[in-house]
N, C-alpha and C positions, 0 to 999 in steps of 0.2 A: 174271589173266585176270579181269575185272570182271563183275559180275553186271547185266545191262541190265534195267528196269522198262518191261513196254512199257504206254504206255498207251493206253486204248480211249476215243478221242473220242464223246460223245453228237451224235450232231447233231440239231439241234432238226426238227420237225416242219416240211417246205416249208410255206412263203405261200401259200393258196388264195384266191382269189377268188372267191365264189358270188353266183349273180345268182338270187334266188327274187322272181318277181312273179305276179302271181294279181290278180283280183279282190276288193272287198271282204268280209267275213266271212269267209276262206278259211282265216283264222290264222296270216296273213304275218308280221305283226308278233311274235305271241307266240313263232311258231316261229324264227323270225328271231334275235329276241334270245338264248332261250334254248338254242339252237346256235350263237350267238358267243360265249356264258359258257360252255357246256362245252367247247368248240376251243379256248377261249382269243385268239379272231380278235374284231376290232373289226366296231362294227353303224354302220347307215347306213339310217336311217327315210326314203325319197326323198320317199314323201307328206307327211309333215310341211315338206319343203324348199315344195313346192308352196301348202301349206298356209298356209306362212309367209309368203310373197309376196303371195297375196292376203287374207292378213289386212292388208298393209301398205297394200294397193293400198285396204280397205275404210276403212281407220284415214286413209288420208292424201286422201278424198274425191275416188279416179280412180273413173269409170264402168269396171266389171268388164264391162258389155255392150256395151264399145268397143273393140271388138278395138286398133283404134289408139291412144287414149288409152294402154292396156294398154301395148302395146308400146314409147311413150314412154318412160313410167315402167319398164319390166323390169329396168334395171341399176342402178337409184338405191339399193334396200335393199339392207342389208350382212347378209348370212346367215351364221351359224356354228354348223355341226350337231358337236355333245362326242358320240362315236362309241365309250363306254364303254358295253357292252350292258346292264350294270347297272343303270346312270343316265343314259340319252343325254338330250342336254338341246339345246334350238336357242334362238337370240337372233338379236332381227331389229334391227341400229341398236345392239345394249350390251345390249335390255330383253330380257327372259325371256319368249318366248312359246310355249314349250306350253303352259298353262292357254287363252290365247284361240283357239289355232290351231284346236280341238276344235269350237266355239261350231255351231251350226247353220246360222248365218249366213252363216260359213266354208265349211260345209260344201255348202251352197246356191251358191256362187259360184265351189269351187276348179276345178271343170269346165271351167269359161267361162274362167278364166283360164288352165288348163294348155293349153288348147288352142291357147293364143297362140303362132306360133313362135320370136319374139324371148324367150319366156319360157322355154319351151324350152331354149332356144341357154343362153340363163345358168346357169339349171340345171344342166345336164346336164354344163357345163364345171366347175360347181363337185362337183358328183357324180365326172367323174374324178379330179379332182386329191385327192378325197380318199380314192378306190379305190390311186392311186399310192404316196397316201403312209403306206399300212395294212402297216408292217414286216411283222405276222406274217400278215396275210392280212386280209378282214373279207366280212363277212354284208350285201348289198345291197339290200333288198326293195323293190319300187315293181311298176309295170305294166310298162316300157320297157328294163329293165335288160337282158334277156339280148339283144334286138333291136336296140337302139341304144343304151345308154349304154355297157354292156361288153359288145358282142359277141364278148372276146374271152376271157368268165368262164371261168374251169378248171371250174366246174360251173353248171350253168344248172337251176332248179328252176320248175315252172309249178305252182304249188296252186288246185285244184277243189273245190268242191260245191255241192251242188243249191240253187238260189234261198230252198229254203225252209229248208233246215240254215246258211245263210248270215246269212237274216233272225232265227231264232231267236237265235244268238249275237250277232249285234249287236245288237238287243232288250234283251238279258242288260245289255250294256253299258250302254245308253241308257234309265236309267230313266225308266217313265211311256212309253214308244212301242211301239205294238202292232205286233205282227210284220207284219200285214197291208201298213201303211202301211210300215214298214220293209224290206219285200220289194219292195215297188212303187220306192219309193228308187234299191235298191243295182239294180235291171233299168235303171230310167233314166240313171243313172252308168253301169252297163254299156254300154251302146247307146253314149253321147256320149262313151266313154272311148273305144271297140273304133272307133268311125268316123270318129275325126276325124284329120284329115288327117296331121299330124304326130306323128308315132311313138304309133299307137294302142296302145291295151293286144291283146297277139297272144302267142301262146305261140311260143318260139323251136324254128327246126326240130331243131335238137338238146338241146333241154330235157328232162327227163325230168318225165313229168304226175303228182301226187300226187292222187287224189280221197280230199278228209277229208271230204265227208258222215256214213261211220260210223266213222272214226277218233276216239280221243280226242285230247286236244292230247299228254299224253304220246308214245303211238304213234307221230304226226306229225314229234316231234321226235325220237323212235329213230328212225324210218325216215330223217330226213335227213340225222340224224348220223352215221350208215351210208353211206351215199351220200359224204358229203364226207370221211370218213375213207379211204374208197375210194380216190376221185381223191385225195388229199393222199399216202396212201401208194406211188402207181402215178406220181408227179412223181419 
């Protein structure tokens, strides 16, 4: 009679799709990247994709205040997003766009370009394909992920913070910009994004809201990691 050795197979954690939405300055990017890195998930900054297509429009002489012109050009640029949370990348037509998309010119134009339905269709399809191909799961951050892009995401989180807290954080990132000016710009952006007809900034009905006003970044990250781990364990 031979001895049998039982081997217990270790199952890998279940793949999860996490949607993190919210306005600018709530800590979305920092939180999303850190959570993805901590849990071995891919990461996608959807805002960078809208900035990338806006930069392409500006660079190619498209009138960003002409929705028809923007719509006609929407499918032309080739945008590729790298999903490593430790070093996310974005290229447009093979060119590194990570620096140019953060300019003030792009920031001022991105809401108008993002509001064009044809732009949202192109970028939404790109985002869905990236999420579908993430074998271990992915953290996707943006403004309409839980409501429009990935309505079946395993976990939806909506980050909020007071306008004052958001402005202070964003002013710290943008050297030489005063808090009052930044606050005014953030509120203007919120209004534009919340009131656009196509995929407005909104909290999904089944999203978990996390107010980051009084929390440090490590506290926000810990909170979201816990939520993701609970969801993953339940799968």
